[in-house]
C-alpha positions as CSV (number, residue, x, y, z in Angstrom):
1,M,35.4,5.1,-30.9
2,R,35.6,6.5,-27.6
3,W,33.1,9.3,-28.4
4,L,30.9,6.3,-29.5
5,R,31.3,4.4,-26.4
6,R,30.7,7.4,-24.3
7,N,27.4,8.3,-26.2
8,L,26.6,4.7,-27.1
9,V,23.3,4.7,-24.5
10,S,22.1,7.8,-25.6
11,I,22.3,6.9,-29.2
12,I,20.5,3.7,-28.6
13,G,17.8,5.6,-26.9
14,I,17.0,8.2,-29.8
15,L,17.1,5.1,-32.3
16,V,14.4,3.5,-30.3
17,L,12.2,6.6,-30.2
18,V,12.7,7.2,-33.6
19,Y,11.6,3.7,-34.3
20,L,8.6,4.2,-31.9
21,F,7.4,7.2,-33.4
22,I,7.9,6.3,-37.3
23,P,4.2,4.6,-37.5
24,I,2.9,7.5,-35.6
25,S,4.1,9.9,-38.2
26,V,2.8,8.0,-40.8
27,V,-0.6,8.2,-39.4
28,T,0.0,11.6,-39.2
29,A,0.9,12.5,-42.6
30,L,-1.8,10.2,-44.2
31,S,-4.5,12.4,-42.3
32,F,-3.4,15.2,-44.3
33,N,-3.8,12.9,-47.7
34,K,-6.1,12.9,-50.6
35,P,-6.2,9.5,-51.4
36,A,-6.6,8.7,-55.1
37,G,-8.9,5.6,-54.4
38,K,-10.5,3.9,-51.4
39,F,-7.1,3.0,-49.8
40,N,-5.3,5.5,-48.1
41,I,-2.2,3.9,-48.2
42,S,0.2,5.9,-49.9
43,W,0.7,9.6,-50.2
44,N,-0.8,11.2,-53.1
45,E,-2.2,14.8,-52.2
46,L,-2.0,17.3,-49.8
47,S,-5.6,18.1,-48.1
48,F,-7.3,19.2,-45.2
49,D,-10.5,17.3,-46.0
50,A,-10.3,14.9,-43.2
51,W,-9.6,17.4,-40.4
52,T,-12.2,20.0,-41.5
53,N,-14.7,17.3,-42.0
54,L,-13.9,14.7,-39.3
55,C,-17.1,13.2,-39.2
56,G,-17.4,13.4,-43.1
57,V,-17.7,9.3,-43.0
58,P,-20.8,7.6,-41.8
59,G,-19.8,5.9,-38.0
60,V,-16.6,7.0,-37.8
61,C,-17.4,9.8,-35.0
62,S,-20.6,7.7,-33.2
63,S,-17.8,4.7,-32.7
64,F,-15.2,7.0,-31.7
65,V,-17.5,9.0,-29.2
66,T,-18.5,4.8,-28.0
67,S,-15.2,3.9,-27.1
68,L,-14.4,7.4,-25.0
69,E,-18.0,6.7,-23.1
70,I,-16.9,3.1,-22.1
71,G,-13.4,4.1,-21.7
72,L,-14.1,6.7,-19.1
73,V,-17.1,4.4,-17.3
74,S,-14.2,1.5,-17.2
75,T,-11.5,3.7,-16.2
76,L,-13.4,5.5,-13.2
77,V,-15.1,2.1,-11.6
78,A,-11.3,0.4,-12.3
79,T,-9.4,3.1,-10.7
80,L,-11.5,3.3,-7.9
81,L,-11.8,-0.4,-7.1
82,G,-8.2,-0.9,-8.0
83,T,-7.3,1.7,-5.7
84,M,-9.1,0.1,-2.8
85,I,-7.3,-3.3,-3.4
86,A,-4.1,-1.6,-3.8
87,F,-4.3,0.0,-0.4
88,A,-5.8,-3.3,1.1
89,L,-3.2,-5.6,-0.3
90,V,0.0,-3.0,0.5
91,R,-1.4,-1.3,4.4
92,Y,-3.2,-4.9,5.8
93,R,-2.4,-8.5,6.4
94,F,-5.2,-10.5,6.4
95,R,-6.3,-14.3,5.3
96,G,-5.5,-15.1,1.7
97,R,-3.8,-12.1,1.0
98,S,-0.9,-13.7,-1.0
99,T,-3.3,-15.6,-3.0
100,T,-5.0,-12.3,-3.8
101,N,-1.7,-11.1,-5.1
102,L,-1.4,-14.1,-7.7
103,I,-4.9,-13.6,-8.4
104,I,-4.1,-10.0,-9.4
105,F,-2.0,-10.7,-12.0
106,L,-4.2,-13.5,-13.8
107,P,-5.9,-11.3,-16.2
108,M,-2.5,-9.5,-17.1
109,A,-1.1,-12.9,-18.3
110,T,-4.2,-14.5,-19.8
111,P,-4.3,-13.8,-23.7
112,E,-7.0,-11.7,-24.5
113,V,-9.0,-14.0,-26.5
114,V,-9.2,-16.4,-24.1
115,M,-10.5,-13.6,-21.7
116,G,-12.8,-12.2,-24.4
117,S,-14.0,-15.9,-25.3
118,S,-14.8,-16.5,-21.8
119,L,-16.8,-13.4,-20.9
120,L,-18.5,-14.1,-24.0
121,A,-19.6,-17.8,-22.6
122,L,-20.4,-16.5,-19.5
123,F,-22.7,-13.5,-20.8
124,L,-24.3,-16.1,-23.2
125,N,-24.8,-18.4,-20.5
126,L,-26.6,-16.1,-18.3
127,R,-28.5,-14.8,-21.4
128,F,-27.2,-11.3,-20.8
129,P,-27.9,-9.0,-23.6
130,L,-24.4,-8.1,-25.5
131,G,-23.5,-4.5,-26.1
132,T,-22.3,-1.2,-24.2
133,V,-23.2,-3.0,-20.6
134,T,-21.0,-6.0,-21.6
135,V,-18.0,-4.2,-23.1
136,A,-18.0,-1.9,-20.2
137,I,-17.8,-5.2,-17.9
138,A,-15.3,-6.7,-19.7
139,H,-12.7,-3.7,-19.9
140,I,-13.1,-3.5,-16.1
141,M,-12.1,-6.6,-15.4
142,F,-9.6,-6.2,-18.0
143,I,-7.8,-3.0,-16.7
144,I,-8.6,-3.2,-13.0
145,S,-5.4,-5.1,-12.3
146,F,-3.1,-2.7,-14.3
147,V,-4.5,-0.4,-12.1
148,V,-3.7,-2.4,-8.7
149,V,-0.2,-2.8,-9.8
150,T,0.4,0.8,-10.7
151,V,-1.2,2.3,-7.3
152,K,0.4,-0.7,-5.3
153,A,4.1,0.2,-6.5
154,R,3.6,3.8,-5.7
155,L,2.4,2.8,-2.1
156,Q,5.4,0.5,-1.7
157,G,7.8,3.5,-2.6
158,L,5.7,6.1,0.0
159,D,7.8,6.8,2.8
160,P,6.3,5.8,6.2
161,R,7.8,8.1,7.9
162,L,5.9,11.1,6.5
163,E,2.9,9.9,8.1
164,E,4.2,8.8,11.3
165,A,5.0,12.6,11.2
166,A,1.4,13.5,10.4
167,R,0.3,10.9,13.6
168,D,3.0,13.0,16.0
169,L,1.5,16.1,15.3
170,Y,-1.8,15.1,16.4
171,A,-3.3,14.7,13.2
172,S,-6.3,12.2,12.8
173,P,-6.5,8.9,10.5
174,R,-8.6,10.9,7.8
175,A,-6.8,14.0,8.2
176,T,-3.3,12.2,7.5
177,F,-5.1,10.0,4.7
178,R,-6.4,13.6,3.1
179,Y,-3.5,16.0,3.7
180,V,-0.6,13.5,3.5
181,T,-1.5,9.9,2.1
182,F,-3.8,10.9,-0.9
183,P,-1.7,13.4,-2.2
184,L,1.1,11.6,-2.5
185,V,-0.3,8.5,-4.1
186,L,-2.6,10.7,-6.5
187,P,0.2,11.0,-9.3
188,G,0.2,6.6,-9.4
189,I,-3.6,7.0,-9.2
190,I,-3.3,9.4,-12.0
191,G,-0.9,7.2,-14.1
192,A,-2.9,3.9,-13.6
193,A,-5.9,5.9,-15.0
194,L,-4.5,7.1,-17.7
195,L,-3.1,3.7,-18.4
196,G,-6.5,2.4,-18.1
197,F,-8.2,4.6,-20.4
198,S,-5.5,4.0,-22.7
199,L,-6.0,0.1,-22.6
200,S,-9.6,0.5,-23.0
201,F,-9.9,2.7,-25.8
202,D,-7.2,0.5,-27.8
203,D,-8.9,-2.8,-26.9
204,F,-10.1,-4.7,-30.0
205,I,-10.0,-8.5,-29.0
206,I,-12.2,-8.7,-26.1
207,S,-14.6,-5.5,-27.4
208,F,-15.2,-7.6,-30.5
209,F,-16.0,-10.7,-28.6
210,N,-18.8,-9.1,-26.4
211,A,-20.1,-6.3,-28.3
212,G,-22.7,-7.9,-30.0
213,T,-23.8,-5.4,-32.8
214,L,-22.1,-2.0,-30.9
215,V,-19.0,-0.6,-32.7
216,T,-16.1,0.9,-31.0
217,F,-13.7,2.6,-33.0
218,P,-11.1,-0.2,-33.1
219,I,-13.8,-2.5,-34.2
220,Y,-14.8,0.3,-37.1
221,I,-11.0,0.5,-38.2
222,W,-11.1,-3.5,-38.5
223,G,-14.2,-3.3,-40.5
224,A,-13.2,0.2,-42.4
225,A,-9.6,-1.8,-43.3
226,Q,-11.7,-4.4,-45.6
227,R,-12.9,-1.5,-47.7
228,G,-10.3,1.0,-47.2
229,I,-9.7,3.2,-44.0
230,P,-10.7,6.8,-44.9
231,P,-8.4,9.9,-43.5
232,Q,-10.6,10.9,-41.1
233,V,-9.5,7.9,-39.1
234,N,-6.2,8.7,-39.4
235,A,-6.9,12.4,-38.0
236,L,-9.0,11.1,-34.9
237,A,-6.1,8.6,-34.2
238,T,-3.4,12.0,-34.6
239,L,-5.7,14.0,-32.2
240,V,-5.8,11.7,-29.7
241,F,-1.8,11.1,-29.9
242,V,-1.6,15.0,-29.5
243,I,-3.9,15.3,-26.8
244,A,-2.3,12.6,-24.7
245,L,1.1,14.2,-25.4
246,L,-0.2,17.3,-24.4
247,I,-1.4,15.9,-20.9
248,V,2.0,14.4,-20.3
249,L,3.5,17.4,-21.2
250,T,1.8,19.5,-18.7
251,S,1.9,16.9,-16.2
252,Q,6.0,17.3,-16.6
253,F,6.2,21.0,-16.5
254,I,3.8,21.1,-13.3
255,Q,6.0,18.7,-11.7
256,Y,9.0,20.8,-12.9
257,R,7.6,23.9,-11.5
258,R,7.0,22.3,-8.4
259,R,10.3,20.9,-8.0
260,K,11.7,24.4,-8.7
261,A,9.8,25.8,-6.2
262,L,10.7,23.5,-3.4
263,A,14.2,24.3,-4.1
264,A,13.9,27.9,-3.9
265,N,12.4,27.5,-0.7
């Protein structure tokens, strides 16, 4: 019992991680499966066909590329706008600042079905054709709040004495931002961008309302689920997870090397 009390937090953490990774492991395992029928929901036979022929099923790769393109564009625009909004909310005092802080949280608190249907009504009233542009606009509006909150938290945790020291050393405002502020805020910006991309790439409800005839990867999976999800979908999902995991591990390794170098100096 004493050992259990001492390691209870660690045990709970390990169990939560196992619970979170069970669905991912199932998706990965089914990507190496050769289903007996059209439904890839139970193990039948080991096969690498899905990995050697990722685009073997019509529409799967085109929808994947569409989601990548929309995710990259939405992330770039939302990160740029969200970072500027975060700087304005943290560094400046202006009329309506508290109201802006409240409004920023509304897209995060609003159900996606409400936002998706509202944007659809707006685009239809404006007679704006549904497609790639409308989905990108909808995604930008959805993820910009997450970017603002993430970058804002990084800015609020920034030590102001570092910038004051740069100004005391006669650094101009531009030089202070370039060599002090921006490098310190950059991890928060990168984290916000990664979060925004994952939200955009993964979104189904808002995309479904505003896509028209456009087929994104989540919409393709929804349609394929009614006929039987092919193993190629599992392979692409596993590939995305592995790439994301490598990015996180690389970032952690770089930070570890930097901390080790600073400790050595």
